[in-house]
N, C-alpha and C positions, 0 to 999 in steps of 0.2 A: 668474478672474483668476490665481489661484495656478497652475492648470494651464497657462495661457498662458505664464507666466514659466518654468515647468519645461521646456516644449517649446522655448522660446527659448534657455534655458541649454543644453539638450541639443543643439540644433542648432548653437549656437556652438562647443561643445566638440567635436562631431563634425567640424565644418568645420576647426577648429584641428588636430585629429589628422590629417585627410586632407591638409591643407596640409603638415604636417610629414613625413608618409610619402611624399608625392610631390614634395617640394622638389627642385630641381636638385642633382645630386651634383657635388662638386668633381672635375673631370676632370684627368687628368695628360696632358701632351703625350706622344705616343708617342716612344720613343727609337729612332732609326734607327741600326742598327749596320751601318756600312759595312765595317768591318774586324774580323773575328773574332779578330784577334791583339791588339786593344787593348781597354781598358775602355770601356764605353758612354759616349758623349759626350765622349771624350777621345782624345788621341794617345799615351797611356801604354801601353806594351807590357805584356801579361800575362806574368808570369814565375813559374817554380816557386818555392814557398815564400812567395809573397805572402800576406798575411793580410788578409782582408776583414772589418772590424768593423762591426756595426750596433747602434745603441742599442736598437732595437725592430724586430720583424718584422711582416709583414702576416699570415702564416699560421702558420709553424712555430715561431716564437719570439715570441709576442705580448707577453709581460710583462717580459722581462728582456733584456739584451744578448745578442748572438750573434757568433760568429766562425767563419770557414771558412778553409781553406788551399788554395792552388792546387797541383795536381799537374803532371806533365809533359805531360799532354794538354790543359792549360789548362782543367781542370775544377776546380770548387770542391768539396772534400770537407769535409763537416761532419756533426755529429751532431744528430739530431732524435729525438723520442720513438719514432719507428718504427725507428730504427737509424741506421747510417752511410749517408750518401747522397752522390751526386755530382750537381752541376748544372753546365751550361755557364754561363759568366759572365753572359750576358744573362738567363737564367732566374733566377739568383741575385739579380740586380738587381731582377727583378720581385717576388721574395718578400720582400726586405728593404729597409729605408729608410735614408737618410742614411749610406751606406756610406763608410767611411774605409779607405784602403788603406795598409798598412805593408809595407815591403819590407826584407828582410835587407840589412844594409850590405855583406855579402860574398855575391856570387852563388853561391859554392860552398856556403855554408850553406843557401841556398834550395834548391839542387839536392838536397842531402842530405836536407833536411826533406821536400821533395816526393817523393823516392823512398820515404822511410819511411812517409809518410801513405798512399801508394798501396798499400804492402804491408799496412798496417793495414786499409785498406778491403778488400783482397782476402781477408784472413784473418778479419776480424770484421765484415763488412757487416751481419750480423744482431745486432750487439752490443746488449745491454740498455741502456736509457737510465737511468743512475744517476749522481748527483752526489756521493755519499758515499765511494766507494772512493778510496783514496790514489792520487795521481798516478802513482806508479811501478808500481802493481800492476793486475791484472785488466783486461787489454785487451779482454775480452769484456763489460766494463761501461764505458760511455763517456758523455761529454757533450762539448759543443763545445769548451770550454776544454781539457779533458784530451787530446783527440786532437791539438790543435795543440801543446800543451806536450810531449807524448810525441814527436811528429814532430821537434821541435827538439832535445829532450833526448837521445833515443835515436838519432835519425837524424843529427844534426849536432853533438852534444856541447855544445849551448847550453841553459842553464837560464833561459828567459824568466821574468822576475819574481823570479829567485833564490829559488825555493821549495825547501823540503826535500821529499823524496819522499813523506812522509806527509801532505802538505797535501791538504785536501779542499774541495770546493765552491768553487772559485776563480772569481771573476767574470771574464769575458773582458777587461774593461778593464785588469785587472792584468797582462796579458801584454804590454802596450805598453812594452816595455823598450827605451829609447832607446840603450842600450849596443850593442844588436844590430840594432835596427830603425830605419827612418826613415819618416816620413810622406811619401807620394808623391801622394796624392789624397784 
């Protein structure tokens, strides 16, 4: 009798595990990108200096928020543990969730920040991923918030978040400075 109940318990547990492992996965509807000059699923034009914030990523930033900045080629430049990287907007949307787009209130600021981030990428694409170097120093050591802050600070003369240059380990959300940026999507 005892052996029969053990076999029954084992069978029920095994069945539960199999049901869990092979349960239907939640599927996302495919995003059809008809126009590569707009953000996926919208009619909003992609512009240099746009900031794309995500509270959590799917692959490269799983545990904390993330931010990337658009350059002149409509690519999103961002920092991940492997170094600085560029993604087209569609691919960035595939990697990150719940993206909010902030745009500089002045297009000239966005253009200048977009220029600077492209130069940062060209010069430091193999930058070490570090969150403790001060914002104004060590371009060879980057993280997502730092490259965005540097692009605006050095490229456009704008101090997003009003940080002093010695600030370290800044969360991306703290860059949403409404004096200079507006939410567009």
